[in-house]
Structures are given as C-alpha cells and as structure tokens.
gemmi code that builds the backbone of each chain (N, CA, C; Angstrom):
import gemmi

chains = {
    "A": [
        ("MET", (-1.951, 89.454, 23.044), (-1.397, 90.543, 21.748), (-2.029, 91.799, 21.974)),
        ("LYS", (-1.312, 92.796, 21.658), (-1.742, 94.243, 21.667), (-1.579, 95.108, 19.966)),
        ("ILE", (-2.537, 95.637, 19.722), (-2.579, 96.532, 18.587), (-2.268, 97.740, 18.834)),
        ("TRP", (-1.319, 98.539, 18.458), (-1.495, 100.295, 19.106), (-1.259, 100.724, 17.614)),
        ("SER", (-2.279, 101.987, 17.548), (-1.891, 102.961, 16.320), (-2.289, 104.242, 16.557)),
        ("THR", (-1.245, 105.112, 15.932), (-1.816, 106.451, 16.169), (-1.177, 107.341, 14.747)),
        ("GLU", (-1.806, 108.578, 14.783), (-1.541, 109.027, 13.610), (-1.240, 110.854, 13.683)),
        ("HIS", (0.018, 111.164, 13.080), (0.711, 112.601, 13.491), (0.714, 113.578, 12.331)),
        ("VAL", (0.567, 114.475, 12.432), (0.689, 115.632, 11.076), (1.851, 116.608, 11.168)),
        ("PHE", (2.813, 116.351, 10.493), (4.162, 117.175, 10.359), (3.611, 118.109, 9.822)),
        ("SER", (3.855, 119.886, 9.987), (3.989, 121.036, 9.439), (5.141, 121.170, 8.320)),
        ("TYR", (5.305, 120.152, 7.297), (6.679, 120.108, 6.230), (6.154, 118.920, 5.421)),
        ("PRO", (6.329, 119.680, 4.199), (6.147, 118.508, 3.118), (6.940, 117.619, 3.260)),
        ("TRP", (6.425, 116.500, 2.621), (6.964, 115.152, 2.427), (7.826, 114.936, 1.985)),
        ("GLU", (8.642, 115.424, 1.198), (10.141, 115.467, 1.246), (11.135, 115.736, 2.715)),
        ("THR", (10.738, 116.925, 3.042), (11.323, 117.422, 4.270), (11.421, 116.257, 4.907)),
        ("VAL", (10.097, 115.635, 5.430), (10.016, 114.844, 6.331), (10.929, 113.706, 6.194)),
        ("ILE", (10.818, 113.031, 5.223), (11.517, 112.067, 4.771), (12.845, 112.043, 4.802)),
        ("LYS", (13.726, 113.141, 4.380), (15.037, 113.379, 4.304), (15.516, 113.435, 5.593)),
        ("ALA", (14.642, 114.006, 6.645), (14.736, 113.979, 8.090), (14.786, 112.261, 8.563)),
        ("ALA", (13.409, 111.895, 8.119), (13.638, 110.234, 9.035), (14.451, 109.440, 8.269)),
        ("MET", (15.462, 109.415, 7.124), (16.356, 109.080, 6.838), (17.514, 109.316, 7.997)),
        ("ARG", (17.409, 110.624, 8.187), (18.745, 110.867, 9.128), (18.086, 110.973, 10.480)),
        ("LYS", (17.390, 110.438, 11.165), (16.578, 110.591, 12.199), (17.910, 110.250, 13.572)),
        ("TYR", (18.649, 109.707, 13.482), (19.813, 108.973, 14.844), (20.772, 109.889, 14.486)),
        ("PRO", (21.836, 110.490, 15.390), (21.409, 110.702, 16.983), (20.664, 111.790, 16.774)),
        ("ASN", (19.808, 111.911, 17.761), (18.768, 113.212, 18.142), (18.612, 112.918, 19.760)),
        ("PRO", (18.588, 114.124, 20.293), (18.173, 114.704, 21.921), (17.042, 113.470, 22.553)),
        ("MET", (16.345, 113.340, 21.716), (14.848, 112.360, 22.178), (14.867, 111.402, 21.895)),
        ("ASN", (15.838, 110.595, 21.309), (16.147, 109.309, 21.275), (17.442, 108.864, 21.911)),
        ("PRO", (18.132, 108.852, 23.365), (19.047, 108.590, 23.589), (19.318, 107.361, 23.405)),
        ("ASN", (18.586, 106.331, 23.835), (18.434, 104.978, 23.829), (19.242, 104.397, 22.533)),
        ("VAL", (18.913, 104.834, 21.326), (19.421, 104.216, 20.129), (20.780, 104.845, 19.952)),
        ("VAL", (21.593, 103.670, 20.366), (23.028, 104.286, 20.146), (23.999, 103.714, 18.876)),
        ("GLY", (23.604, 103.058, 18.377), (23.892, 102.517, 16.717), (22.897, 102.184, 15.776)),
        ("VAL", (23.229, 102.642, 14.657), (22.699, 102.564, 13.516), (23.500, 101.876, 12.506)),
        ("ASP", (23.273, 100.958, 11.385), (23.640, 100.587, 10.506), (23.009, 99.871, 9.280)),
        ("VAL", (23.396, 100.152, 8.093), (22.554, 99.991, 7.078), (23.517, 98.567, 6.772)),
        ("LEU", (22.194, 97.794, 6.307), (22.422, 96.117, 6.462), (22.930, 96.026, 4.416)),
        ("ASP", (21.800, 96.533, 3.880), (21.561, 96.153, 2.730), (20.754, 97.447, 2.226)),
        ("ARG", (21.016, 98.054, 1.016), (20.314, 98.915, -0.100), (20.211, 98.130, -1.343)),
        ("SER", (19.173, 99.058, -1.894), (18.851, 98.375, -3.104), (17.711, 99.134, -3.806)),
        ("LEU", (17.856, 99.209, -5.108), (16.397, 99.660, -6.015), (15.694, 98.498, -6.407)),
        ("ASP", (14.276, 98.641, -6.559), (13.928, 97.615, -6.996), (13.222, 97.991, -8.408)),
        ("ALA", (12.458, 97.386, -9.228), (12.289, 97.196, -10.787), (11.767, 98.450, -10.707)),
        ("GLU", (10.949, 98.813, -9.514), (9.550, 99.896, -10.116), (10.405, 101.215, -9.213)),
        ("GLY", (11.759, 101.464, -8.994), (12.655, 102.353, -8.831), (12.143, 102.902, -7.234)),
        ("ARG", (11.655, 101.716, -6.541), (11.773, 102.544, -5.510), (12.994, 101.856, -4.021)),
        ("LEU", (13.350, 102.737, -3.285), (14.669, 102.129, -2.575), (14.308, 101.587, -1.536)),
        ("HIS", (14.617, 99.819, -1.290), (14.748, 99.455, 0.062), (16.116, 99.359, 0.790)),
        ("SER", (16.090, 99.738, 1.709), (16.681, 100.075, 2.695), (16.898, 98.483, 4.265)),
        ("HIS", (17.517, 98.000, 4.539), (17.682, 97.667, 5.699), (18.762, 97.844, 6.886)),
        ("ARG", (17.876, 98.143, 8.030), (19.005, 98.930, 8.698), (18.904, 97.672, 10.588)),
        ("LEU", (20.080, 98.037, 11.237), (20.270, 97.387, 12.067), (20.274, 98.549, 13.245)),
        ("LEU", (19.402, 98.728, 14.469), (19.669, 99.639, 14.992), (20.087, 98.856, 16.356)),
        ("SER", (20.881, 99.357, 17.095), (21.265, 99.226, 19.279), (20.296, 100.298, 19.366)),
        ("THR", (19.836, 99.621, 20.463), (19.488, 100.430, 21.946), (19.918, 99.487, 22.679)),
        ("GLU", (20.470, 100.873, 23.841), (20.807, 100.639, 24.943), (19.923, 101.172, 26.391)),
        ("TRP", (19.212, 100.095, 26.837), (18.289, 100.196, 27.980), (18.985, 100.740, 29.408)),
        ("GLY", (20.232, 100.478, 29.684), (20.501, 100.627, 30.810), (20.270, 99.857, 31.803)),
        ("LEU", (19.574, 99.035, 31.939), (19.358, 97.840, 32.360), (20.233, 97.648, 33.599)),
        ("PRO", (19.733, 97.479, 34.705), (20.355, 97.103, 35.755), (20.734, 95.917, 35.821)),
        ("GLY", (21.748, 95.502, 36.574), (22.252, 93.864, 36.585), (20.998, 93.064, 36.833)),
        ("ILE", (20.558, 93.488, 38.193), (19.392, 92.434, 38.366), (18.639, 92.258, 37.009)),
        ("VAL", (17.845, 92.815, 36.539), (16.798, 92.878, 35.603), (17.568, 92.096, 34.222)),
        ("ARG", (18.514, 92.122, 33.885), (19.143, 91.447, 33.013), (19.600, 90.288, 33.306)),
        ("ALA", (19.712, 90.091, 34.801), (20.021, 88.434, 35.431), (18.498, 87.435, 35.209)),
        ("ILE", (17.063, 88.541, 35.790), (16.079, 88.139, 35.446), (15.811, 87.480, 34.184)),
        ("LEU", (16.071, 88.419, 32.893), (15.795, 88.234, 31.690), (16.513, 87.300, 31.287)),
        ("GLY", (17.394, 86.747, 31.872), (18.557, 85.609, 31.535), (19.241, 86.185, 30.380)),
        ("THR", (20.153, 87.263, 30.513), (20.644, 88.004, 29.486), (22.206, 88.347, 29.627)),
        ("ASN", (23.111, 88.283, 29.414), (24.409, 89.126, 29.301), (24.319, 90.763, 28.995)),
        ("HIS", (23.443, 90.602, 27.854), (23.869, 91.756, 26.866), (23.080, 92.928, 27.300)),
        ("THR", (23.804, 94.317, 27.014), (23.047, 95.549, 27.726), (22.048, 96.060, 26.586)),
        ("GLN", (22.549, 95.323, 24.941), (22.024, 96.209, 24.276), (21.180, 95.234, 23.470)),
        ("THR", (19.894, 95.822, 22.815), (19.086, 95.075, 22.467), (18.825, 95.590, 20.717)),
        ("TYR", (18.641, 94.228, 19.986), (18.642, 94.926, 18.720), (17.284, 94.798, 17.665)),
        ("VAL", (17.557, 95.642, 17.056), (16.231, 95.991, 15.978), (16.372, 95.790, 14.462)),
        ("GLN", (15.827, 95.027, 14.068), (15.829, 95.164, 12.377), (15.026, 95.615, 11.728)),
        ("GLU", (15.063, 96.737, 10.514), (14.286, 97.436, 10.078), (14.154, 97.281, 8.513)),
        ("HIS", (13.013, 97.583, 7.717), (13.096, 97.582, 6.248), (12.360, 98.390, 5.946)),
        ("SER", (12.928, 99.654, 5.238), (12.040, 100.601, 4.643), (12.168, 100.663, 3.410)),
        ("ILE", (10.819, 101.191, 2.801), (10.812, 101.551, 1.330), (10.632, 102.872, 1.178)),
        ("VAL", (11.217, 103.434, 0.272), (10.671, 104.752, -0.308), (10.120, 104.698, -1.749)),
        ("ASP", (9.227, 105.559, -2.016), (8.413, 105.360, -3.258), (8.266, 106.636, -3.758)),
        ("PRO", (9.365, 107.290, -4.265), (9.703, 108.684, -4.954), (8.383, 109.226, -5.671)),
        ("GLU", (8.020, 108.262, -6.389), (7.020, 108.597, -7.440), (5.245, 108.788, -6.675)),
        ("LYS", (4.963, 107.825, -5.991), (3.784, 107.542, -4.856), (4.004, 108.582, -4.201)),
        ("LYS", (5.098, 109.155, -3.468), (5.249, 109.757, -2.340), (4.797, 108.977, -1.204)),
        ("LYS", (5.736, 107.753, -1.122), (5.138, 106.990, 0.112), (6.704, 106.560, 0.647)),
        ("MET", (6.698, 106.541, 1.948), (7.832, 106.003, 2.750), (7.255, 105.053, 4.003)),
        ("GLU", (7.815, 103.624, 4.016), (7.117, 102.789, 4.695), (8.316, 102.098, 5.482)),
        ("LEU", (8.016, 102.293, 6.647), (9.145, 101.270, 7.355), (8.598, 100.282, 8.243)),
        ("CYS", (9.356, 99.364, 8.227), (8.475, 98.124, 8.977), (10.082, 97.676, 10.088)),
        ("SER", (9.773, 97.331, 11.398), (10.626, 96.949, 12.058), (10.336, 95.784, 13.302)),
        ("THR", (11.049, 95.039, 13.422), (11.037, 94.117, 14.750), (12.405, 94.010, 15.434)),
        ("ASN", (12.030, 93.450, 16.603), (13.191, 92.954, 17.651), (13.454, 91.611, 17.279)),
        ("ILE", (14.869, 91.643, 17.477), (15.673, 90.289, 17.233), (16.191, 90.080, 18.279)),
        ("THR", (16.286, 90.562, 19.086), (17.028, 90.281, 20.513), (15.796, 89.958, 21.447)),
        ("LEU", (15.739, 89.431, 22.810), (14.579, 89.264, 23.683), (13.537, 88.502, 23.313)),
        ("THR", (13.955, 88.181, 21.751), (12.159, 87.445, 21.197), (11.587, 86.500, 21.748)),
        ("ASN", (12.253, 85.767, 22.767), (11.624, 84.679, 23.356), (10.665, 85.481, 24.400)),
        ("LEU", (10.955, 86.463, 24.843), (9.933, 86.945, 25.918), (8.966, 88.347, 25.386)),
        ("ILE", (9.511, 88.749, 24.113), (8.782, 89.726, 23.668), (8.506, 90.113, 22.062)),
        ("SER", (7.688, 90.207, 21.289), (7.705, 90.910, 20.080), (7.477, 92.415, 20.045)),
        ("VAL", (7.913, 92.643, 19.615), (7.483, 94.311, 18.964), (7.550, 94.347, 17.727)),
        ("ASP", (6.294, 94.526, 16.940), (6.319, 94.646, 15.356), (5.862, 95.914, 15.192)),
        ("GLU", (6.373, 97.104, 14.311), (6.271, 98.201, 14.329), (6.188, 98.791, 12.710)),
        ("ARG", (5.114, 99.349, 12.393), (4.812, 99.683, 10.881), (4.685, 101.444, 10.871)),
        ("LEU", (5.454, 102.257, 10.098), (5.225, 103.462, 10.121), (4.946, 103.664, 8.352)),
        ("LEU", (4.526, 104.899, 8.146), (3.883, 105.108, 6.974), (3.725, 106.468, 6.756)),
        ("TYR", (4.828, 106.964, 5.657), (4.979, 108.647, 5.760), (4.144, 109.353, 4.325)),
        ("ARG", (3.270, 109.760, 4.544), (2.599, 110.305, 3.300), (2.245, 111.771, 3.160)),
        ("PRO", (2.290, 112.489, 1.778), (1.609, 113.716, 1.959), (0.505, 113.506, 2.744)),
        ("HIS", (-0.471, 115.158, 3.289), (-1.321, 114.906, 3.671), (-2.608, 115.053, 2.317)),
        ("PRO", (-3.594, 113.919, 2.546), (-4.337, 113.912, 1.456), (-4.783, 115.430, 0.986)),
        ("ASP", (-5.126, 116.025, 2.091), (-5.867, 117.758, 2.243), (-5.025, 118.941, 1.592)),
        ("ASN", (-3.680, 118.739, 1.937), (-2.849, 119.643, 2.064), (-1.588, 118.956, 1.435)),
        ("PRO", (-0.681, 119.511, 0.431), (0.553, 118.915, 0.005), (1.837, 119.646, 0.858)),
        ("ASP", (1.287, 120.472, 1.429), (2.614, 121.329, 2.387), (2.630, 120.653, 3.686)),
        ("LEU", (1.507, 119.573, 4.126), (2.091, 118.775, 5.531), (2.313, 117.232, 5.221)),
        ("THR", (2.640, 116.398, 5.911), (2.749, 115.154, 6.202), (1.841, 114.555, 6.882)),
        ("ILE", (1.554, 113.028, 6.527), (1.005, 112.517, 7.706), (1.728, 111.309, 7.992)),
        ("LEU", (2.024, 111.157, 9.265), (2.244, 109.888, 9.456), (1.745, 108.879, 10.213)),
        ("THR", (1.039, 107.580, 9.485), (0.662, 106.252, 10.445), (1.181, 105.370, 10.985)),
        ("GLN", (0.831, 105.129, 12.292), (2.201, 103.976, 12.974), (1.443, 103.562, 14.039)),
        ("GLU", (1.394, 102.021, 13.387), (1.132, 100.949, 14.402), (2.196, 100.150, 14.838)),
        ("ALA", (1.702, 99.551, 16.131), (2.493, 98.355, 16.189), (1.617, 96.955, 17.259)),
        ("ILE", (2.227, 95.883, 17.003), (1.600, 94.922, 17.300), (2.802, 94.310, 18.299)),
        ("ILE", (2.303, 94.144, 19.557), (3.017, 93.935, 20.821), (2.871, 92.495, 21.452)),
        ("THR", (3.512, 91.364, 21.621), (3.303, 90.436, 21.984), (3.872, 89.981, 23.605)),
        ("VAL", (3.463, 89.449, 24.349), (4.468, 89.578, 25.398), (4.363, 87.515, 25.422)),
        ("LYS", (5.658, 86.870, 25.243), (5.089, 85.246, 25.326), (5.186, 84.653, 26.762)),
        ("GLY", (4.421, 83.879, 26.871), (4.979, 82.847, 28.299), (4.748, 83.360, 29.632)),
        ("LEU", (4.004, 84.423, 29.866), (4.005, 85.221, 31.228), (2.546, 85.206, 31.502)),
        ("SER", (2.132, 85.045, 32.463), (0.836, 85.372, 32.698), (0.466, 86.724, 32.933)),
        ("LEU", (1.535, 87.411, 33.168), (0.827, 89.118, 33.521), (1.273, 89.642, 31.907)),
        ("GLY", (0.937, 88.520, 30.873), (1.488, 89.320, 29.554), (0.455, 90.444, 29.410)),
        ("SER", (-0.922, 90.327, 29.556), (-1.536, 91.265, 28.648), (-1.692, 92.880, 29.667)),
        ("TYR", (-0.903, 92.446, 30.970), (-0.928, 94.159, 31.820), (0.687, 94.606, 31.035)),
        ("LEU", (1.721, 93.259, 30.831), (2.695, 94.052, 29.991), (2.600, 94.612, 29.035)),
        ("GLU", (1.735, 94.072, 27.991), (1.345, 94.227, 26.831), (0.846, 96.012, 26.814)),
        ("GLY", (-0.377, 95.894, 27.825), (-0.399, 97.229, 28.182), (0.544, 98.297, 28.303)),
        ("MET", (1.308, 98.164, 29.190), (2.599, 98.774, 29.861), (3.482, 99.274, 28.459)),
        ("MET", (3.542, 98.067, 27.663), (4.657, 98.523, 26.670), (3.507, 99.441, 25.760)),
        ("ALA", (2.387, 99.347, 25.506), (1.850, 100.435, 24.546), (1.822, 101.729, 24.783)),
        ("MET", (1.578, 101.852, 26.454), (1.523, 103.305, 26.567), (3.120, 103.873, 26.595)),
        ("ARG", (4.210, 102.812, 26.760), (5.478, 103.247, 26.455), (6.145, 103.908, 25.051)),
        ("MET", (5.041, 102.937, 24.177), (5.339, 103.305, 22.663), (4.700, 104.555, 22.455)),
        ("SER", (3.438, 104.622, 23.044), (2.645, 106.162, 22.565), (4.081, 107.248, 23.031)),
        ("ALA", (4.484, 107.509, 24.091), (5.481, 108.253, 24.925), (6.949, 108.258, 23.984)),
        ("ASN", (7.228, 107.015, 23.499), (8.518, 106.989, 22.390), (7.906, 107.446, 21.377)),
        ("ALA", (6.457, 107.475, 20.397), (6.213, 107.846, 19.444), (6.043, 109.793, 19.356)),
        ("ILE", (5.524, 110.061, 20.455), (5.610, 111.211, 20.537), (6.838, 111.914, 20.637)),
        ("LYS", (8.159, 111.275, 20.945), (9.505, 111.462, 21.143), (10.042, 111.288, 19.627)),
        ("GLY", (9.901, 110.529, 19.081), (10.178, 109.659, 17.446), (9.464, 111.242, 16.773)),
        ("TRP", (8.236, 112.078, 16.887), (8.153, 112.880, 15.791), (8.776, 114.195, 16.630)),
        ("ASP", (8.946, 114.558, 17.906), (9.919, 115.797, 18.643), (11.081, 115.372, 17.296)),
        ("ALA", (11.829, 114.369, 17.554), (12.923, 114.058, 16.731), (12.781, 114.766, 15.476)),
        ("ILE", (12.217, 114.029, 14.799), (12.085, 114.345, 13.161), (11.929, 116.027, 13.062)),
        ("GLU", (11.032, 116.819, 13.880), (11.137, 117.836, 14.077), (11.973, 118.346, 14.127)),
        ("TRP", (12.868, 118.216, 15.173), (14.172, 118.101, 15.531), (15.447, 118.373, 14.228)),
        ("ILE", (15.341, 117.375, 13.818), (16.140, 117.362, 12.687), (15.642, 118.395, 11.471)),
        ("ILE", (14.527, 118.387, 11.068), (14.476, 119.406, 10.261), (14.813, 120.927, 10.592)),
        ("LYS", (14.605, 121.114, 11.541), (14.920, 122.473, 12.058), (16.573, 122.674, 12.194)),
        ("ASN", (17.124, 121.885, 12.724), (18.845, 121.750, 12.690), (19.323, 122.049, 11.304)),
        ("SER", (18.606, 121.028, 10.282), (19.039, 121.154, 8.894), (18.671, 122.748, 8.363)),
        ("GLU", (17.259, 123.197, 8.742), (17.090, 124.756, 8.186), (18.095, 125.640, 8.557)),
        ("ARG", (18.344, 125.640, 9.470), (19.692, 126.291, 10.524), (20.466, 126.707, 9.505)),
        ("GLU", (21.507, 125.547, 9.313), (22.333, 124.954, 8.540), (21.982, 125.733, 6.853)),
        ("ASN", (21.314, 125.998, 6.458), (21.108, 126.571, 5.152), (20.858, 128.074, 4.902)),
        ("VAL", (20.741, 128.616, 6.176), (20.704, 129.915, 6.446), (21.833, 130.529, 6.370)),
        ("PRO", (22.163, 131.760, 5.408), (23.149, 132.403, 5.503), (23.685, 133.508, 6.731)),
        ("LEU", (24.654, 133.347, 7.266), (24.824, 134.218, 8.378), (24.490, 135.825, 8.175)),
        ("CYS", (25.056, 136.093, 6.706), (24.809, 137.433, 6.102), (24.691, 137.406, 5.151)),
        ("ASP", (23.504, 138.612, 4.906), (23.095, 138.610, 3.556), (23.085, 140.003, 3.024)),
        ("ILE", (24.542, 140.422, 3.458), (25.096, 141.874, 3.213), (25.680, 141.630, 1.401)),
        ("TYR", (25.951, 140.396, 0.758), (26.413, 140.471, -0.415), (25.694, 140.938, -1.493)),
    ],
    "B": [
        ("MET", (26.134, 109.412, 14.730), (25.879, 108.122, 15.219), (27.023, 106.923, 15.021)),
        ("ASN", (26.709, 106.342, 16.127), (28.172, 105.051, 15.985), (27.286, 103.921, 15.131)),
        ("SER", (28.564, 103.205, 14.875), (27.798, 101.739, 14.102), (27.888, 100.622, 15.050)),
        ("VAL", (27.300, 99.718, 15.014), (27.476, 98.343, 15.899), (28.878, 97.878, 15.672)),
        ("GLY", (29.573, 97.968, 15.055), (31.004, 97.795, 15.344), (31.748, 98.686, 15.156)),
        ("GLU", (32.753, 99.055, 16.653), (33.133, 100.237, 16.979), (34.388, 101.038, 15.945)),
        ("ALA", (34.994, 99.625, 15.330), (35.894, 99.906, 14.126), (35.241, 100.654, 12.847)),
        ("CYS", (33.733, 100.375, 12.556), (33.040, 100.518, 11.939), (32.716, 102.119, 11.249)),
        ("THR", (32.979, 102.897, 12.607), (31.932, 103.906, 12.874), (32.544, 105.311, 11.737)),
        ("ASP", (33.745, 105.034, 11.547), (34.319, 106.246, 10.314), (33.856, 106.094, 9.068)),
        ("MET", (33.984, 104.441, 8.882), (33.449, 103.862, 7.311), (32.107, 104.588, 7.180)),
        ("LYS", (31.134, 104.367, 8.656), (29.895, 104.538, 8.252), (29.426, 105.681, 7.703)),
        ("ARG", (30.047, 106.718, 8.708), (29.816, 107.906, 8.463), (30.111, 108.644, 6.893)),
        ("GLU", (31.034, 108.075, 6.498), (31.485, 108.368, 5.379), (30.609, 108.041, 4.507)),
        ("TYR", (29.934, 106.395, 4.252), (29.005, 106.383, 3.758), (27.764, 107.051, 3.960)),
        ("ASP", (27.009, 107.628, 4.979), (25.975, 107.862, 5.447), (26.351, 109.393, 4.826)),
        ("GLN", (27.272, 110.312, 4.825), (27.068, 111.178, 4.484), (27.059, 111.245, 2.817)),
        ("CYS", (27.627, 110.598, 2.097), (27.768, 110.458, 0.886), (26.144, 109.886, 0.345)),
        ("PHE", (25.371, 108.914, 1.130), (23.918, 108.302, 0.808), (23.028, 109.757, 0.851)),
        ("ASN", (23.375, 110.146, 1.631), (22.286, 111.461, 2.606), (22.462, 112.383, 1.075)),
        ("ARG", (23.371, 112.561, 0.628), (23.557, 113.768, -0.467), (22.734, 113.392, -1.624)),
        ("TRP", (23.162, 111.924, -2.069), (22.435, 110.900, -3.224), (20.994, 111.251, -2.781)),
        ("PHE", (20.967, 110.995, -1.769), (19.004, 110.622, -1.666), (18.604, 112.046, -1.931)),
        ("ALA", (18.799, 112.911, -1.134), (18.187, 114.389, -1.474), (18.329, 115.197, -2.425)),
        ("GLU", (19.558, 115.256, -3.305), (19.822, 115.702, -4.674), (19.427, 115.052, -5.625)),
        ("ASN", (19.541, 113.388, -5.434), (19.280, 112.840, -6.799), (17.900, 111.720, -6.478)),
        ("PHE", (18.038, 111.103, -5.851), (16.847, 110.057, -5.707), (15.420, 110.950, -5.716)),
        ("LEU", (15.239, 111.917, -4.659), (14.359, 112.187, -4.387), (13.746, 112.902, -5.533)),
        ("LYS", (14.746, 113.678, -6.688), (14.428, 114.552, -7.609), (14.228, 113.797, -8.909)),
        ("GLY", (14.374, 112.427, -8.946), (13.854, 111.776, -9.667), (15.017, 111.047, -10.890)),
        ("ASP", (16.122, 111.344, -9.837), (17.426, 111.108, -10.661), (17.883, 109.749, -9.945)),
        ("GLN", (17.740, 108.430, -10.726), (18.213, 107.138, -10.305), (19.202, 106.853, -10.696)),
        ("GLY", (20.279, 107.532, -11.494), (21.190, 106.644, -12.381), (22.519, 106.860, -11.562)),
        ("GLY", (23.750, 106.053, -11.555), (25.025, 106.141, -10.792), (24.733, 106.404, -9.646)),
        ("ASP", (24.867, 105.283, -8.804), (24.958, 105.530, -7.532), (26.563, 105.874, -7.161)),
        ("PRO", (26.548, 106.856, -6.483), (27.829, 107.400, -6.272), (28.795, 106.351, -4.955)),
        ("CYS", (28.010, 106.168, -4.033), (28.376, 105.313, -2.998), (28.873, 104.244, -2.543)),
        ("THR", (28.991, 103.408, -4.341), (28.787, 101.946, -3.994), (30.535, 101.586, -3.297)),
        ("GLU", (31.370, 102.110, -3.684), (32.667, 101.837, -3.336), (32.921, 101.834, -1.384)),
        ("SER", (32.462, 102.792, -0.969), (32.427, 103.169, 0.453), (31.471, 102.477, 0.881)),
        ("PHE", (30.499, 101.842, 0.557), (29.672, 101.280, 1.130), (29.597, 99.590, 1.046)),
        ("LYS", (30.865, 99.386, -0.010), (31.174, 98.354, -0.030), (32.421, 97.787, 1.192)),
        ("ARG", (32.934, 99.005, 1.566), (34.207, 99.178, 2.541), (33.690, 98.984, 4.257)),
        ("TYR", (32.230, 99.766, 4.033), (31.536, 99.665, 5.421), (30.849, 98.500, 5.867)),
        ("GLN", (30.402, 97.936, 4.414), (29.826, 96.929, 4.605), (30.420, 95.608, 5.321)),
        ("ARG", (31.371, 95.395, 4.423), (32.346, 94.501, 4.813), (32.997, 94.458, 6.576)),
        ("CYS", (32.853, 95.497, 6.947), (33.211, 95.976, 8.427), (32.128, 95.522, 9.570)),
        ("VAL", (30.954, 95.848, 8.869), (29.717, 95.712, 9.851), (29.138, 94.199, 9.839)),
        ("GLN", (29.520, 93.433, 8.724), (29.148, 91.941, 8.743), (30.317, 91.176, 9.889)),
        ("THR", (31.550, 91.481, 9.636), (32.522, 90.948, 10.497), (31.688, 91.271, 11.763)),
        ("ALA", (31.839, 92.623, 12.104), (31.240, 92.912, 14.082), (30.122, 92.252, 14.311)),
        ("ILE", (28.777, 91.991, 13.314), (27.462, 91.276, 13.606), (28.084, 89.896, 13.482)),
        ("LYS", (29.286, 89.261, 13.066), (29.278, 87.754, 13.439), (29.966, 87.761, 15.023)),
        ("GLU", (30.893, 88.659, 14.805), (31.689, 88.708, 16.482), (30.875, 88.968, 17.411)),
        ("LYS", (29.939, 89.570, 17.513), (28.978, 89.911, 18.410), (27.691, 89.187, 18.180)),
        ("ASP", (27.437, 87.860, 17.379), (26.537, 87.045, 17.525), (25.085, 88.119, 17.362)),
        ("ILE", (25.115, 88.841, 16.629), (23.702, 89.875, 16.557), (23.092, 88.791, 15.464)),
        ("PRO", (21.618, 88.151, 16.027), (20.968, 87.280, 15.179), (20.104, 87.971, 13.752)),
        ("VAL", (21.067, 88.632, 12.983), (20.120, 89.235, 12.058), (20.266, 88.172, 11.166)),
        ("ASP", (18.539, 88.468, 10.256), (18.157, 87.529, 9.157), (18.994, 87.743, 8.339)),
        ("GLY", (19.378, 86.694, 7.602), (20.345, 86.756, 5.978), (21.583, 86.506, 6.328)),
        ("VAL", (22.347, 86.934, 7.704), (23.583, 86.433, 8.093), (24.008, 85.010, 8.343)),
        ("GLU", (24.726, 84.514, 7.929), (24.807, 82.930, 8.697), (25.944, 82.940, 9.653)),
        ("PHE", (25.556, 81.967, 10.597), (26.315, 82.199, 11.914), (26.926, 80.912, 11.536)),
        ("MET", (28.100, 80.497, 12.113), (28.941, 79.038, 12.038), (29.306, 78.622, 13.343)),
        ("GLY", (29.757, 77.614, 13.972), (30.192, 77.495, 15.278), (29.028, 77.370, 16.530)),
        ("PRO", (29.863, 76.882, 17.658), (29.059, 76.218, 18.597), (27.696, 77.321, 18.883)),
        ("ASN", (27.980, 78.189, 18.514), (27.049, 79.151, 19.398), (25.390, 79.231, 18.427)),
        ("LYS", (25.585, 78.662, 17.761), (24.097, 78.682, 16.939), (23.182, 77.661, 17.374)),
        ("ASP", (22.836, 77.130, 18.444), (21.872, 76.530, 19.044), (21.412, 76.977, 20.248)),
        ("LYS", (22.191, 78.536, 20.926), (22.131, 78.842, 22.116), (21.022, 79.324, 22.391)),
        ("PRO", (20.239, 79.390, 23.267), (18.445, 80.306, 23.693), (18.900, 81.743, 22.960)),
        ("GLU", (18.183, 82.665, 22.527), (17.828, 83.688, 22.129), (18.331, 84.365, 23.180)),
        ("SER", (18.711, 85.512, 22.898), (19.136, 86.380, 24.168), (18.188, 87.626, 23.915)),
    ],
}
model = gemmi.Model(1)
for chain_id, residues in chains.items():
    chain = gemmi.Chain(chain_id)
    for i, (resn, *xyz) in enumerate(residues, 1):
        res = gemmi.Residue()
        res.name, res.seqid = resn, gemmi.SeqId(i, " ")
        for name, pos in zip(("N", "CA", "C"), xyz):
            atom = gemmi.Atom()
            atom.name, atom.element = name, gemmi.Element(name[0])
            atom.pos, atom.b_iso = gemmi.Position(*pos), 0.0
            res.add_atom(atom)
        chain.add_residue(res)
    model.add_chain(chain)
structure = gemmi.Structure()
structure.add_model(model)
structure.setup_entities()
C-alpha cells in the first residue's frame, strides 16, 4: 500500500475554481479521459450537492499488455462521488477505479477550500491510496504509480487553470466602443 | 466530451449545459430552488444506464442480469 498526498494553491477564488472543476473535462492536459457521465445528482438535507460520476479513460495499452493484464477492454473506468457545500465552501471528490480491481486499487480524494490566509486563493489537498494486489513487485509498482500520480496531479492543476482562463476569455467583449 | 454511451453524447451535452448554468448562476449563489434540468437529466440517464448494462461496466448500484455476473473482474 502506498499513500501519496500533495497540496496546491490556485490564484483564483474558490467559486471560480470549483466551477472549472465541475467542467474539467475535456482539456488538453488529460487526453486520456475520453468519457464523463453523471450517474446521479441530488441535494441533501444540508443543501450540499452530491454527484456520482463515471469516467472512462483510454490509455492506448498495446495488445500484449492487455493480454498480460487479461483484459480485452481498452478502457478503464473510475467512479467518483463529489460533494459541494456552498455554505462552508468545500468541494470534496472521492474516486476509485472499478475496473482492473483484481490488479490495482487507486482511491483518490480531493478537497478544494478557500485558502485560510487569503480568500482570493483556493487550496487543493489531494491524496491517494494505491494498492497493487497479488504481485511480488507490489511495493515497487506502487512507488511507480505514486510518481505517475504526482505527474498527473500537476496536469490536473494545469487543466483547472486552463478551464478558468478559457472561460475568462469568453466573458471579455471584443469591442468596448459601445 | 463524450458519454460512455456513444448514443448519449448529445443528451449529455444538453444536460451539462443546463447543469453548468444552474450550478454557476443559482446553486453557488445560494438559490437551490427549482432544478430546471430534471427533464433533460431523465432522458440522458435512461440512455446512460442502458449503455452501462450493454458494456458490462461494474458500476456500484447498477443491477446486472445474465450469465456475465460471475465472470472475473476486468
């Protein structure tokens, strides 16, 4: 089992960041995510928005790798549950893979909150538990996965910033001569 | 962005547009009344649930019937 965690600060207020987080895909930094679907969405008694989503990822695994993994499928799937609390200004996402589960388990948690020292900034805490099952190289592979997650986390932050910047451009009028 | 079910992509986009607008303009501003997206969500959901069953995606809470139930996880 490998536990990995990181923190990142966005130079945007919380509302801006989570609007982007809700619309994160597609983006150029995460081309492997090829499908996103909402399975369920509801408000709870405390006014928090719960969303259950299914993400499809395509890694382009070569045929021989797929044969070793024992799968004919080229896509892997992740299930995600998110909770947005607009009063407390917290957005929490928890996700886990639902395919290849006999080989590996990746449980990830993300939490977006306003920065405690500056409300114009947002802090993201991200952590994951990675468990490779049934292989003697387990801890080595877990280490590799953790490194991969660090690289992907950085892409994820860039993706949020990209979404924010592209949304900002939409709001700028072309001419201000009126 | 596509849906996991190819036939559902247009319905997904219609729902997403409705939701993103409601999320930004209503929900985050403290107005939780009247979800304008229920109809488009129902249409979209019917399609997605069918696609999930057809593709045998092991989603929590989706019932699977038939001979594939016990096959090894992929």
